[in-house]
N, C-alpha and C positions, 0 to 999 in steps of 0.2 A: 448278809444284805437284806435290808427291809424290803418286803415285797409291797407292791403298790396295789391296792384294793380296786376291783372293778366298780366303777361309779356310774357306768352308763346304763340305762334302761332302753328297752327296745322301743316302749311307748313312746318316750321322749324323741328318741332318735328317729321314729317313723313320722311323727308329727311335725318336726323341726326341720334339720337340714336334710333336705331330700336328694334325690340322684340329681345329676349334671351340676352339683355344686363344686365350686373350686374355693379352697381357703388359701389365702396369702399369710403366712406365718412371718411378721416382719419384728425387728428388734435388734439390739445390738448383739454382738458376737458373744456367746455364753449365757444369753438371757434364757435359755431353755427352749428354744425352737425345735431343736431335734429331738429333745427327749420328748416333748409333748407331741410331735409327729409321729414317733415311733408308738407311742401309745394308740393314737388314732389308727395307725394302720394295723395293729395287732388287735384290737378290741372293736373296730368298727368297719375295717375292710377297706380304709383307703388306700390310694396308692400315693406315695410319697416322692415327689421331686426335689431331691436336694442338690443344688449346685455345688455344693462342697464335695459331696459324693461323686457327682459327676466329674468334677476336677481332679479327685485322687484317683479316679480311675483311669481317667487320661494319662496321668503321670505315671501310674503303675505299668501301662503300655509302653512306656520309654520312647514315645513318638516325639517329635521336634515340638508339635503343640504343648504337648505334656512337659517338657522340658521350659518352656516359656511360662507355662501357668505355675511350675514349681517355683521358679525365679522370683514370680510376681508374689505369690502367696507368702514366700519366706521372708521378703522385704515388706510385708504389711500392705502391697498394693492391690487394687481392683484388677480383675481380669476384664479385658476390653469388653463393652457392651454387645458387639456383633457376636464375637466369640460364644460368649455365655448363652445370647439369645439362640444362637444356630444349635448347642448343644440341648438346649431345652425342647426347642423344636423337635429336634431328631428324636428326643426322648417320647414326645408326645405321639410322632409318627410311629414308632415301634412299640410303645407300650400302652397305649389308650384304648379302653373297651367301651363299648357301647354302656351308657349309664354309670361310667365310672364316677368315683369320688376321688378328688385329688387334692393334695397339699402342694403349695410351693413353699420349699423351704429355702430361704437365702436368695430368692429371686422374686420380682425385680429389686434390684439394690440402687437403681439410678433412674431418674425420670424417663431417660431416652429408654431404657430397658422396659418401663412400664408402658410407655407409649407404643412400641412395638408389640407387646403382647396385647394390649388393649386392642390394637387394630386387628389382630387375628381373632378376639372376643367378637368384634363388630362384624367383621366379614364373614363370620361363621366358620372359619377354619376349627376353632374350639369353642363351641357353643356353651358356655358355662355362665351360672349366676356367681358372682363374686363376693365373698366377704374377707375382711381384710381384720387379722387377729393381731394387735400390737401388744407385744410383751415388754413391759417397762421394768428397767433396773438401772441404778446409778453407776457411773463410771466406776468408783473405787470397789463397789462389790463385784464388777465384772472383772477387775484385774486380780482380785483376790480368789475369785472363783476359777478363772481359767488358769491360774498359776498352779492351783492345786488338781487340775485336771488329769484324768488319765482315760485314753480311748482303747477298747478292743483294735487289734490290729487286722482281723478278719474283715476283710472288705464287704462281706456279706452281712455282718452284725454291727461293728462299730458301737457296741454299748459303751456309755459314759459312766465313769467313776470318777470320785474325788478324794483327795487327801486329807482335806478339812474333815476334823471330826464331827464338827456340828452338821454337817450334811449327812452323816451316816450312810454313805455311798462307796466304801470301799468294797472290794470283791470278797468273798468267804476266804479264797486262798490268794495269798499275795501274789500279784503279778498274772493271775489266771481268770479269765472271763466266767462269770458265773453262768451266761446263757450257752456259750458255745466252746469255752475250752481254751479259747485263743489267748493269745499273749496280749497284755495289758500293759501300756505304757505311754509316757508323755509325748505329746505332738511336738514338734521342733519349733513351731510358731507360737506355742503358749509360754511366751517369756514376757515379762512387763513392758520392755521398751517395743516391742512389736504389737502387743496387745493395745498399748496406748496408741500406736500408730493406724490400726485397724478402727479404733473407736473414733480417731480424729476423722478418719475418711467416712465412718458411718454417720456420724453428726452433719458432716457437710451434706449428705444427700437425703437425711431422714426426714427433714421438714418440707422440703419441695415435694418428696414423693407423697408424703401424707396430705399434701394440698392437692395432687393431682388426684389421689383416690376420691376426696372428697368432690372435687370439680367434675368428676365423670360419674359419680353417683355410687360408687361400691359403698356397702356398709362397713363401718370401722368400729371396732370397739377395743378397750385396753384391758389387759391382764397385768395383775402385779405379779412380776416374775422373782420378786424377793420373800418368796414363801415355798413351803415344800410342794413338791410336784403333784401331790393327791388333793391339795389345797388349790392348786391351780387349775388342775383337772375339775375340781368342783366350781369354780369360779366361771370356767369356761363353759360347763353345763348350764349355769344360770345365766349368763350373758347370751348363750344362743339359743335358750329356750324360747319359743314364739316368735323368733324370727320371721317376719312376712316376707318369704323370698319368692 
């Protein structure tokens, strides 16, 4: 598997996105939010709040809430706003450190979720400067990408691979994660009919969300997600360099 080169430079990081900054990664499922988030965690010391991971952890516990979440995800439906927001709130209470750098991956997904989180920003519960990173990729490319996706089953890893030969993202040993040695397999909801339903729901909420971010004054910039991850990282570096936060 091709290794991703380190593109970050300390001088850029110290001069641009500083402490108490929160990045909201938004974009359709499969646009690369998780992959980009993982690199920010490993290279820059961010903490990542992935609502997908939070949901899967709840499912793994076998609770009644986990069973409800599992049914909704497999049906391509959104988990209710209140439940998602409570899980995110609990994560912040348990995991947030002073001066933490945080990425929200997969949250907020609705205007109601954004309103609830923005209220916590305003009242000082979580005092961050917010930057929204919008990953853009067309629907057919998403369906092709997710239909070819394989994920490490280790809940502490969840590295992403692809059977698409153009992506050059297969593990070195078939079915085995390069990072942790865990089992790699396809997610049950990565089938075309479920993917298209997830995309329909995403588009239903995407434009109102962006309108909300602009209205409350969050900085928003777009990344082209139809490119290799190293190129997307480079574009991310260029877009964030010199942001007046």
